[in-house]
C-alpha positions as CSV (number, residue, x, y, z in Angstrom):
1,M,101.2,-70.5,22.5
2,K,98.1,-72.1,23.9
3,K,95.6,-73.6,21.4
4,K,92.1,-72.3,21.9
5,I,89.5,-75.1,22.2
6,N,86.3,-74.3,20.3
7,I,83.1,-76.0,21.6
8,S,80.0,-75.7,19.6
9,K,76.8,-74.3,21.1
10,T,75.1,-77.7,20.8
11,S,78.0,-79.5,22.5
12,S,78.1,-76.9,25.3
13,Q,74.3,-77.4,25.9
14,R,74.8,-81.1,26.1
15,L,77.7,-80.8,28.6
16,I,75.6,-78.4,30.8
17,T,72.8,-81.0,30.9
18,Y,75.2,-83.8,31.8
19,G,76.9,-81.6,34.4
20,M,73.5,-80.7,36.0
21,V,72.6,-84.4,36.4
22,I,76.0,-85.3,37.8
23,A,76.0,-82.3,40.2
24,A,72.6,-83.3,41.5
25,W,73.7,-86.9,41.9
26,I,76.8,-85.8,43.9
27,I,74.7,-83.5,46.2
28,L,72.1,-86.1,46.9
29,E,74.8,-88.8,47.5
30,I,76.4,-86.4,50.1
31,F,73.0,-86.0,51.8
32,L,72.5,-89.8,51.8
33,H,75.9,-90.6,53.3
34,T,75.8,-87.8,55.9
35,G,72.3,-88.8,57.2
36,L,70.7,-85.5,56.2
37,M,68.0,-87.2,54.1
38,S,65.0,-89.0,55.6
39,S,64.5,-92.7,54.7
40,H,61.2,-91.7,53.0
41,L,62.9,-89.2,50.7
42,E,65.7,-91.7,50.0
43,G,63.1,-94.1,48.7
44,L,62.0,-91.6,46.1
45,L,65.3,-91.0,44.5
46,V,65.3,-94.1,42.2
47,P,61.6,-93.5,41.0
48,M,62.6,-89.9,40.3
49,A,65.4,-91.0,38.1
50,Y,63.4,-93.6,36.1
51,Y,60.6,-91.2,35.5
52,A,63.1,-88.7,34.2
53,I,64.3,-91.4,31.8
54,V,60.8,-92.1,30.6
55,A,60.2,-88.3,30.1
56,V,63.4,-88.1,28.0
57,G,62.1,-90.9,25.8
58,L,58.6,-89.5,25.5
59,N,60.0,-86.1,24.6
60,L,61.8,-87.7,21.7
61,C,58.4,-88.9,20.4
62,V,56.4,-85.8,21.3
63,G,58.8,-82.9,20.9
64,I,61.2,-84.1,18.2
65,L,59.0,-86.5,16.2
66,G,55.8,-84.5,16.8
67,E,53.7,-87.5,17.4
68,L,51.5,-87.8,20.5
69,S,51.9,-91.0,22.5
70,L,49.6,-91.9,25.5
71,G,51.1,-95.3,26.3
72,H,54.7,-95.0,27.3
73,A,53.8,-96.6,30.6
74,G,53.0,-99.7,28.5
75,F,56.5,-99.8,27.0
76,M,57.9,-99.3,30.5
77,C,55.8,-102.3,31.6
78,V,57.2,-104.4,28.8
79,G,60.7,-103.6,29.8
80,A,60.0,-104.2,33.5
81,F,58.5,-107.6,33.1
82,S,60.8,-109.0,30.4
83,S,63.9,-108.0,32.3
84,A,62.5,-109.3,35.6
85,L,61.7,-112.7,34.1
86,F,65.2,-112.9,32.6
87,S,66.7,-112.1,36.0
88,L,64.6,-114.7,37.8
89,L,65.5,-117.4,35.3
90,T,69.3,-116.6,35.6
91,V,69.7,-116.0,39.3
92,G,72.7,-118.0,40.5
93,K,73.7,-118.9,36.9
94,I,75.2,-115.5,35.9
95,P,77.2,-113.1,38.0
96,D,75.1,-110.3,39.5
97,G,76.6,-107.4,37.5
98,L,76.6,-109.2,34.2
99,R,73.0,-110.5,34.9
100,F,71.7,-106.9,35.3
101,I,73.5,-105.8,32.1
102,L,71.9,-108.6,30.2
103,A,68.5,-108.0,31.8
104,L,68.8,-104.3,30.7
105,F,69.6,-105.4,27.2
106,V,66.6,-107.8,27.2
107,G,64.2,-105.1,28.6
108,V,65.3,-102.5,26.1
109,L,65.2,-105.0,23.2
110,F,61.7,-106.2,23.9
111,S,60.4,-102.6,24.4
112,A,61.9,-101.5,21.1
113,L,60.5,-104.6,19.4
114,V,57.0,-103.9,20.7
115,G,57.3,-100.2,19.9
116,F,58.2,-101.2,16.3
117,L,55.3,-103.5,16.0
118,V,52.9,-100.9,17.4
119,G,54.2,-98.3,15.1
120,I,53.9,-100.4,11.9
121,P,50.2,-99.9,11.4
122,V,49.9,-96.3,12.6
123,L,53.0,-94.3,11.7
124,R,52.2,-94.5,8.0
125,L,49.1,-92.4,8.7
126,N,48.6,-88.8,9.7
127,G,46.7,-87.5,12.6
128,D,46.2,-88.8,16.1
129,Y,46.1,-92.5,15.4
130,L,49.3,-93.1,17.4
131,A,47.8,-91.5,20.5
132,I,44.7,-93.8,20.2
133,V,46.7,-97.0,19.5
134,T,49.3,-96.4,22.3
135,L,46.5,-95.6,24.7
136,A,44.8,-98.9,23.9
137,F,48.2,-100.7,23.9
138,G,49.1,-99.5,27.4
139,E,45.8,-100.7,28.8
140,I,45.8,-104.0,26.9
141,I,49.4,-105.0,27.9
142,K,48.7,-104.1,31.6
143,N,45.5,-106.2,31.7
144,I,47.0,-109.1,29.9
145,I,50.0,-109.4,32.3
146,N,47.6,-108.8,35.3
147,A,45.6,-111.9,34.3
148,L,48.6,-114.0,33.2
149,Y,50.0,-117.0,35.1
150,L,53.4,-118.2,33.9
151,G,55.6,-120.9,35.2
152,V,58.5,-123.2,34.2
153,D,59.6,-126.7,35.1
154,S,61.5,-129.6,33.5
155,K,58.7,-130.0,31.0
156,G,59.0,-126.5,29.7
157,V,56.9,-123.3,30.0
158,H,53.3,-123.3,31.3
159,V,50.9,-120.5,30.6
160,S,47.3,-120.0,31.9
161,F,44.8,-117.2,32.2
162,E,42.6,-119.0,34.6
163,S,44.5,-119.8,37.9
164,L,47.8,-120.9,39.3
165,M,46.6,-124.4,39.7
166,A,45.7,-124.5,36.0
167,L,49.4,-124.4,35.1
168,N,49.8,-128.1,36.2
169,M,53.4,-127.7,37.0
170,E,55.7,-130.1,38.8
171,P,56.2,-129.5,42.5
172,E,59.8,-128.2,41.9
173,G,58.6,-125.9,39.1
174,T,59.1,-122.1,39.4
175,V,56.2,-119.6,39.2
176,L,57.3,-116.6,37.2
177,I,54.1,-114.5,37.0
178,N,51.4,-115.2,39.5
179,G,48.5,-113.3,38.0
180,A,47.5,-110.1,39.8
181,M,50.2,-110.9,42.4
182,G,52.8,-110.2,39.7
183,V,56.5,-111.2,39.9
184,T,58.3,-111.7,43.2
185,G,61.9,-112.3,44.0
186,T,63.5,-110.1,41.3
187,P,67.1,-109.3,42.4
188,H,67.5,-105.8,43.8
189,D,70.2,-104.9,41.3
190,A,69.2,-101.2,40.7
191,N,70.1,-98.3,43.0
192,F,70.2,-94.5,42.7
193,T,73.7,-94.5,41.2
194,I,72.8,-97.1,38.5
195,A,69.6,-95.1,37.8
196,V,71.6,-91.9,37.3
197,I,74.1,-93.7,35.0
198,L,71.2,-95.0,32.9
199,L,69.7,-91.5,32.8
200,L,73.0,-90.1,31.5
201,F,73.1,-93.0,29.0
202,A,69.6,-92.1,27.8
203,L,70.5,-88.5,27.5
204,V,73.6,-89.3,25.4
205,I,71.5,-91.6,23.1
206,V,68.6,-89.1,22.6
207,Q,70.7,-86.0,22.3
208,N,73.2,-87.5,19.8
209,F,70.2,-88.8,17.8
210,I,68.7,-85.4,17.7
211,D,71.9,-83.7,16.5
212,S,72.5,-86.4,13.9
213,K,71.5,-86.5,10.3
214,D,68.6,-88.8,11.2
215,G,67.5,-86.5,13.9
216,R,67.4,-83.5,11.6
217,A,65.4,-85.6,9.1
218,V,62.9,-86.4,11.8
219,M,62.5,-82.8,12.8
220,S,62.0,-81.8,9.2
221,I,59.2,-84.3,9.0
222,R,57.7,-82.8,12.2
223,D,57.9,-79.3,10.8
224,N,56.6,-80.1,7.3
225,R,55.8,-83.6,6.2
226,I,54.9,-82.7,2.6
227,A,58.2,-80.8,2.1
228,A,60.2,-83.6,3.6
229,E,58.6,-86.1,1.3
230,S,59.1,-83.8,-1.7
231,I,62.9,-83.9,-1.2
232,G,63.0,-87.7,-0.9
233,I,63.1,-88.2,2.8
234,P,61.6,-91.7,3.7
235,V,59.0,-90.3,6.2
236,T,57.7,-93.6,7.5
237,S,61.2,-95.1,8.1
238,Y,62.4,-92.1,10.1
239,K,59.2,-92.0,12.1
240,M,59.6,-95.7,12.9
241,L,63.2,-95.1,13.9
242,A,62.5,-92.3,16.3
243,F,59.4,-94.0,17.9
244,T,61.3,-97.3,18.4
245,I,64.2,-95.4,20.1
246,S,61.6,-93.6,22.3
247,A,60.0,-97.0,23.3
248,A,63.4,-98.5,24.0
249,V,64.3,-95.6,26.4
250,A,61.0,-96.2,28.2
251,G,61.9,-99.9,28.5
252,M,65.2,-98.9,30.0
253,A,63.3,-97.1,32.8
254,G,61.2,-100.2,33.3
255,V,64.3,-102.3,33.9
256,V,65.3,-99.9,36.7
257,F,61.8,-100.0,38.1
258,S,61.6,-103.8,38.2
259,H,65.0,-104.3,39.8
260,N,64.2,-101.7,42.6
261,I,60.9,-103.1,43.8
262,A,60.1,-106.1,46.0
263,T,57.0,-107.2,44.1
264,L,56.4,-106.2,40.5
265,Q,52.7,-105.9,39.7
266,S,50.9,-104.8,36.5
267,T,48.6,-102.3,38.2
268,S,47.2,-98.9,37.2
269,Q,49.3,-97.4,39.9
270,Y,52.5,-98.3,38.1
271,F,51.6,-98.7,34.4
272,G,48.1,-97.3,34.0
273,Y,46.8,-94.5,31.7
274,N,47.2,-91.9,34.5
275,V,51.0,-92.7,34.6
276,S,51.3,-92.0,30.9
277,I,49.5,-88.7,31.4
278,M,51.7,-87.8,34.3
279,I,54.8,-88.4,32.2
280,L,53.3,-86.3,29.4
281,V,52.8,-83.5,31.9
282,Y,56.5,-83.7,32.8
283,V,57.3,-83.3,29.1
284,V,54.9,-80.4,28.5
285,L,55.9,-78.5,31.6
286,G,59.6,-79.1,31.0
287,G,59.2,-77.7,27.4
288,I,58.2,-79.7,24.4
289,G,61.5,-80.5,22.6
290,S,63.6,-79.6,25.6
291,I,65.4,-82.7,26.8
292,R,67.0,-80.9,29.7
293,G,63.6,-79.5,30.7
294,S,62.1,-83.0,30.8
295,V,64.7,-84.1,33.3
296,I,64.2,-81.0,35.5
297,A,60.4,-81.2,35.4
298,A,60.3,-84.9,36.1
299,S,62.6,-84.5,39.1
300,V,61.0,-81.5,40.6
301,L,57.4,-82.4,40.0
302,Y,57.8,-86.0,41.3
303,L,59.5,-84.9,44.5
304,L,57.4,-81.7,45.1
305,P,54.2,-83.4,46.6
306,E,56.4,-85.4,49.0
307,L,58.5,-82.4,50.0
308,L,55.2,-80.5,50.8
309,R,53.7,-83.4,52.7
310,G,54.3,-81.6,56.0
311,L,51.9,-78.9,55.0
312,N,49.1,-81.4,55.2
313,K,45.9,-80.3,53.2
314,Y,47.6,-77.3,51.6
315,R,50.3,-79.2,49.8
316,M,48.2,-80.1,46.8
317,L,47.0,-76.5,46.5
318,I,50.7,-75.3,46.5
319,Y,51.5,-78.0,44.0
320,S,48.7,-76.8,41.7
321,V,49.9,-73.2,42.0
322,V,53.4,-74.3,41.0
323,L,52.1,-76.1,38.0
324,I,50.2,-73.1,36.8
325,A,53.2,-70.8,37.4
326,V,55.4,-73.2,35.4
327,M,52.9,-73.2,32.5
328,I,52.8,-69.4,32.5
329,V,56.5,-69.0,32.4
330,N,56.8,-71.8,29.9
331,W,54.4,-70.1,27.5
332,A,56.9,-67.6,26.2
333,P,56.1,-65.3,23.3
334,G,56.3,-67.1,19.9
335,V,55.7,-70.5,21.5
336,I,52.0,-70.2,22.0
337,E,51.1,-70.7,18.4
338,K,53.2,-73.9,18.2
339,R,51.6,-75.4,21.3
340,T,48.0,-74.6,20.6
341,E,47.8,-77.3,17.9
342,F,49.6,-79.7,20.2
343,F,47.1,-79.3,23.1
344,D,44.2,-79.6,20.6
345,R,45.7,-82.9,19.6
346,I,45.9,-84.0,23.2
347,R,42.3,-83.2,23.9
348,K,41.2,-84.9,20.7
349,G,43.3,-88.0,21.5
350,I,41.9,-88.3,25.0
351,K,38.4,-87.8,23.7
352,N,38.7,-90.5,21.0
353,G,40.4,-92.9,23.4
354,A,37.7,-92.4,26.0
355,A,35.1,-93.0,23.3
């Protein structure tokens, strides 16, 4: 007699999400190897994957924790530059595969550490302090790295905010960060397959956290902080845990980004305020609290403007219509009340940040 295998609803939803990502990867790989995909579209696959990773991390903060962050591009920047510097310093000293794994660990670790430090002063408070602080953090870290000159030689590490000549390095020294020119020579260790593997890894981490005891505690804090405190849940500790994991996932995306680009620069195009808003749009349109929705929204909305490029001046009009349609469909009955407060917080956070 065959034994019936019972799979819980939560597990089945997870498997569906993993299956969708794997199926999409297989289909796109077939297009790649059969020459059915243009070189331009091929170059968009890795960015699509790492933006999906960031969206998953941000949804943990926004949808599960219930805190608005406007600086996840900053955590991505920390992961990108810390991992790139590690790879530059260890090229030829560590085998390629192991070097990338260690660089990934370094990028995630530094992003988590920075997320923890950013969260210490603000997660003890209520309101939109986190949105304001993360907005400021994203701009500060971008501008600091953009003005930083960093090099290393036999005498040690040299740092300057003036010019490359001010480093006073030996002729055989190595320039790591060249101000606005950024970092060059980072090994091209990331590809579409690696990006998809890391996306699956991020999904496993986030979804298992959500379904764990800690995840349920975080959601109880989101739903009613006072009730959570009254039953003895350490609110600040759980908020710090969720926010740190969210920052670490964003750092993971930064590692993929830095190892897939020829020159890594700390510019607004890659790590600015608008990038954080774009990732937040992916989260909102995919469904606040829906991890699968974040992946789908990030993938579709990132590729859509490029797929419509042949329509010339009408492509952005069509893109806008699609965004409006998604918002209308997404605002199902019973969800409007929950999201009204969230959008009020977004407007307030942006207003306070601009002030």
